[in-house]
MARVOMI-885691 format. One line per field, with one value per atom (N, C-alpha, C): x, y, z; residue number from 1; atom name; residue in three letters. Coordinates in Angstrom, 2 decimals. Layout:
N
X: (X  ...)
Y: (Y  ...)
Z: (Z  ...)
n: (NUM  ...)
atom: (CA  ...)
res: (ALA  ...)
//
This chain:
82
X: (83.20  83.73  83.87  84.34  84.85  83.15  82.00  80.59  80.49  80.79  80.06  80.74  81.84  82.75  81.59  81.64  80.77  79.57  78.76  77.35  78.04  78.65  79.24  79.50  80.34  80.56  79.36  78.39  77.63  76.84  76.94  76.48  74.68  74.12  73.59  71.67  72.35  71.43  71.66  70.63  71.39  71.27  71.82  72.20  70.97  69.76  68.77  68.24  68.24  68.23  68.83  70.17  71.26  71.01  70.98  70.29  68.92  68.13  66.82  67.45  68.08  68.52  69.29  70.30  70.76  69.82  68.59  67.62  67.01  66.52  65.77  66.66  68.25  69.07  70.13  70.52  71.50  72.70  73.14  74.68  74.90  76.23  76.32  76.29  76.70  77.09  75.19  74.68  73.01  72.78  73.01  72.67  73.27  74.29  74.85  74.34  73.77  73.50  71.99  71.24  69.97  69.16  68.41  68.47  66.96  66.86  66.20  64.39  64.23  62.94  62.75  63.39  63.43  64.05  64.50  65.24  63.33  62.67  61.46  60.23  60.35  59.42  59.65  60.72  60.67  60.67  59.13  58.73  59.66  60.67  61.50  62.32  62.77  63.36  62.72  63.18  62.49  63.78  63.39  63.63  64.81  65.80  66.72  67.76  67.02  68.17  68.32  67.48  67.76  68.66  68.09  69.58  70.66  70.72  72.25  72.92  71.91  72.47  72.92  72.61  72.91  73.78  74.30  75.66  76.56  76.28  77.26  77.98  77.13  77.67  78.61  78.03  79.16  80.02  80.13  81.36  82.49  81.98  83.05  84.23  85.18  85.95  86.37  85.54  85.80  87.05  86.98  89.04  89.61  89.39  90.71  90.69  89.57  89.51  90.28  89.66  89.64  91.69  92.00  93.18  94.13  93.16  94.14  94.05  93.28  92.69  93.69  93.65  94.58  95.91  96.49  97.86  97.97  97.21  97.19  97.51  96.47  96.73  97.65  98.36  99.90  100.85  100.76  101.58  101.41  100.32  100.18  100.78  100.14  100.84  102.53  102.76  104.58  104.91  103.95  104.99  104.48  103.45  102.97  103.89  104.00  104.76  105.76  106.84  107.63  108.82)
Y: (148.67  147.75  147.68  148.82  149.03  148.99  149.50  149.04  147.89  146.85  145.76  144.59  144.95  144.78  145.17  146.05  146.55  145.95  145.86  144.98  143.81  142.83  141.63  141.05  141.70  142.08  142.05  142.66  143.10  141.84  141.37  139.85  140.26  138.89  139.09  139.65  139.47  140.16  139.04  138.09  137.05  137.52  136.78  137.18  137.14  136.60  137.02  137.90  138.55  140.56  141.44  141.12  141.58  141.64  140.15  140.01  141.05  140.91  141.57  143.26  143.59  145.24  145.70  144.98  145.07  144.74  144.23  144.39  145.60  145.62  147.17  148.23  148.54  149.81  149.68  148.31  148.33  147.93  148.51  148.37  148.63  147.96  148.76  150.05  150.68  152.11  152.71  152.66  152.89  152.32  151.21  150.88  151.51  151.80  152.19  153.89  154.25  155.87  155.79  154.77  154.88  155.33  156.53  157.13  156.09  156.28  155.07  155.32  155.96  156.13  155.15  155.21  154.10  152.55  152.53  151.21  150.59  151.77  150.98  150.82  150.82  150.35  148.55  148.37  147.36  146.07  145.38  144.27  143.39  143.25  141.74  142.35  143.57  144.40  144.30  143.93  143.80  145.02  145.30  146.55  146.21  144.93  144.63  144.59  144.56  144.13  145.67  146.47  147.95  149.13  148.21  148.41  148.25  146.91  146.56  147.55  147.38  148.22  149.90  150.32  151.54  151.56  150.69  150.23  149.97  149.29  149.03  150.13  151.23  152.58  153.12  153.15  153.94  153.16  152.37  151.40  150.92  151.00  150.16  151.50  151.93  152.78  152.42  152.35  152.20  151.82  153.30  153.79  152.95  152.62  152.11  151.00  150.03  148.56  148.40  149.06  149.03  149.30  150.12  150.56  149.10  148.25  147.41  146.42  145.91  144.81  145.46  146.41  146.84  146.38  146.80  146.37  144.92  143.64  142.79  142.08  142.46  142.27  142.86  143.59  143.90  142.71  142.55  141.42  140.54  139.84  138.94  138.65  140.06  139.76  140.10  140.78  140.73  139.44  138.50  137.15  136.15  136.40  135.70  136.34  137.93  138.09  139.32  138.97  139.75  138.79)
Z: (84.55  84.95  86.44  86.77  88.43  89.37  88.81  89.11  88.59  87.79  88.03  89.18  89.13  90.25  91.77  91.64  92.87  93.68  92.24  92.35  92.96  91.70  91.90  93.41  94.43  95.18  96.75  96.67  97.09  97.85  99.46  99.88  100.32  100.39  100.75  99.25  98.62  97.41  96.09  96.00  95.09  93.42  92.61  91.64  91.00  91.35  90.51  90.42  91.92  91.79  91.12  91.10  90.21  89.47  88.58  87.14  86.65  87.38  87.16  87.39  88.23  88.22  87.12  86.34  85.25  83.91  83.99  82.92  83.01  84.24  83.84  83.99  84.63  84.38  83.49  83.13  82.14  82.44  83.10  83.90  85.01  85.48  87.17  87.43  86.59  87.04  87.33  86.20  86.34  88.11  88.08  89.61  90.94  90.55  91.48  91.69  90.82  90.83  91.32  91.40  91.31  92.85  92.85  94.28  94.84  95.83  97.22  96.47  96.10  95.99  95.01  93.51  92.55  92.99  93.82  94.17  95.09  95.29  96.28  95.34  94.20  93.34  92.92  92.95  92.26  93.43  93.08  93.89  94.12  93.14  93.61  94.57  95.02  95.90  97.32  98.46  99.29  100.43  102.03  102.41  103.04  103.06  103.43  102.03  100.89  99.71  99.54  99.68  99.24  100.60  101.95  102.46  102.41  101.59  101.63  100.22  99.01  98.29  99.00  100.02  100.30  101.00  102.02  102.84  101.71  100.58  99.87  99.35  98.88  98.43  99.48  100.99  101.75  102.26  102.22  102.50  101.57  100.35  99.68  98.99  99.45  98.28  96.64  96.18  94.66  93.83  94.06  93.42  94.10  95.01  96.00  95.63  95.93  95.31  94.02  93.18  91.57  91.17  92.12  91.83  92.50  93.31  93.97  92.92  92.28  91.16  90.04  89.70  88.99  88.86  90.39  90.57  90.58  90.71  91.01  89.44  88.55  87.26  86.20  86.71  86.51  86.95  88.11  88.41  87.97  87.72  86.78  85.47  84.80  83.56  83.44  84.61  84.49  83.98  85.48  85.23  83.90  83.49  81.95  80.82  80.58  79.75  80.04  81.32  81.71  81.19)
n: (1  1  1  2  2  2  3  3  3  4  4  4  5  5  5  6  6  6  7  7  7  8  8  8  9  9  9  10  10  10  11  11  11  12  12  12  13  13  13  14  14  14  15  15  15  16  16  16  17  17  17  18  18  18  19  19  19  20  20  20  21  21  21  22  22  22  23  23  23  24  24  24  25  25  25  26  26  26  27  27  27  28  28  28  29  29  29  30  30  30  31  31  31  32  32  32  33  33  33  34  34  34  35  35  35  36  36  36  37  37  37  38  38  38  39  39  39  40  40  40  41  41  41  42  42  42  43  43  43  44  44  44  45  45  45  46  46  46  47  47  47  48  48  48  49  49  49  50  50  50  51  51  51  52  52  52  53  53  53  54  54  54  55  55  55  56  56  56  57  57  57  58  58  58  59  59  59  60  60  60  61  61  61  62  62  62  63  63  63  64  64  64  65  65  65  66  66  66  67  67  67  68  68  68  69  69  69  70  70  70  71  71  71  72  72  72  73  73  73  74  74  74  75  75  75  76  76  76  77  77  77  78  78  78  79  79  79  80  80  80  81  81  81  82  82  82)
atom: (N  CA  C  N  CA  C  N  CA  C  N  CA  C  N  CA  C  N  CA  C  N  CA  C  N  CA  C  N  CA  C  N  CA  C  N  CA  C  N  CA  C  N  CA  C  N  CA  C  N  CA  C  N  CA  C  N  CA  C  N  CA  C  N  CA  C  N  CA  C  N  CA  C  N  CA  C  N  CA  C  N  CA  C  N  CA  C  N  CA  C  N  CA  C  N  CA  C  N  CA  C  N  CA  C  N  CA  C  N  CA  C  N  CA  C  N  CA  C  N  CA  C  N  CA  C  N  CA  C  N  CA  C  N  CA  C  N  CA  C  N  CA  C  N  CA  C  N  CA  C  N  CA  C  N  CA  C  N  CA  C  N  CA  C  N  CA  C  N  CA  C  N  CA  C  N  CA  C  N  CA  C  N  CA  C  N  CA  C  N  CA  C  N  CA  C  N  CA  C  N  CA  C  N  CA  C  N  CA  C  N  CA  C  N  CA  C  N  CA  C  N  CA  C  N  CA  C  N  CA  C  N  CA  C  N  CA  C  N  CA  C  N  CA  C  N  CA  C  N  CA  C  N  CA  C  N  CA  C  N  CA  C  N  CA  C  N  CA  C  N  CA  C  N  CA  C  N  CA  C  N  CA  C  N  CA  C)
res: (MET  MET  MET  ILE  ILE  ILE  TYR  TYR  TYR  GLU  GLU  GLU  TYR  TYR  TYR  TRP  TRP  TRP  LEU  LEU  LEU  ALA  ALA  ALA  GLY  GLY  GLY  ILE  ILE  ILE  GLU  GLU  GLU  GLY  GLY  GLY  ILE  ILE  ILE  SER  SER  SER  ASN  ASN  ASN  LEU  LEU  LEU  LYS  LYS  LYS  LYS  LYS  LYS  ARG  ARG  ARG  LYS  LYS  LYS  LEU  LEU  LEU  ARG  ARG  ARG  GLU  GLU  GLU  VAL  VAL  VAL  TYR  TYR  TYR  GLY  GLY  GLY  ASN  ASN  ASN  GLY  GLY  GLY  LYS  LYS  LYS  ALA  ALA  ALA  ILE  ILE  ILE  TYR  TYR  TYR  TYR  TYR  TYR  ILE  ILE  ILE  GLU  GLU  GLU  GLU  GLU  GLU  THR  THR  THR  ASN  ASN  ASN  LEU  LEU  LEU  LYS  LYS  LYS  LYS  LYS  LYS  HIS  HIS  HIS  THR  THR  THR  PHE  PHE  PHE  LEU  LEU  LEU  ASN  ASN  ASN  GLU  GLU  GLU  LYS  LYS  LYS  ASP  ASP  ASP  ILE  ILE  ILE  GLU  GLU  GLU  ARG  ARG  ARG  LEU  LEU  LEU  LYS  LYS  LYS  LYS  LYS  LYS  ALA  ALA  ALA  LYS  LYS  LYS  LYS  LYS  LYS  THR  THR  THR  VAL  VAL  VAL  ASN  ASN  ASN  LEU  LEU  LEU  GLU  GLU  GLU  MET  MET  MET  GLN  GLN  GLN  TRP  TRP  TRP  GLU  GLU  GLU  LYS  LYS  LYS  ILE  ILE  ILE  ARG  ARG  ARG  GLU  GLU  GLU  LYS  LYS  LYS  GLU  GLU  GLU  ASP  ASP  ASP  LYS  LYS  LYS  ILE  ILE  ILE  CYS  CYS  CYS  ALA  ALA  ALA  VAL  VAL  VAL  PHE  PHE  PHE  PHE  PHE  PHE  GLY  GLY  GLY)
//
């Protein structure tokens, strides 16, 4: 789920292109670990898309962001069920 969150949060890549990547690679985790040479094989991705994917891998601390989301979920659950 954390990798799907990462993929959804990448700005500048259309939802259609993200969906095509999922069709080819199956899930966000597989997309996260794609090598750049494999990305260049896809005609639906341009150079800017590839650069955005690479930049997103470098700039996002997935574990920290995921932990923040989990904390918010816990607080929401506490309000509803507490």
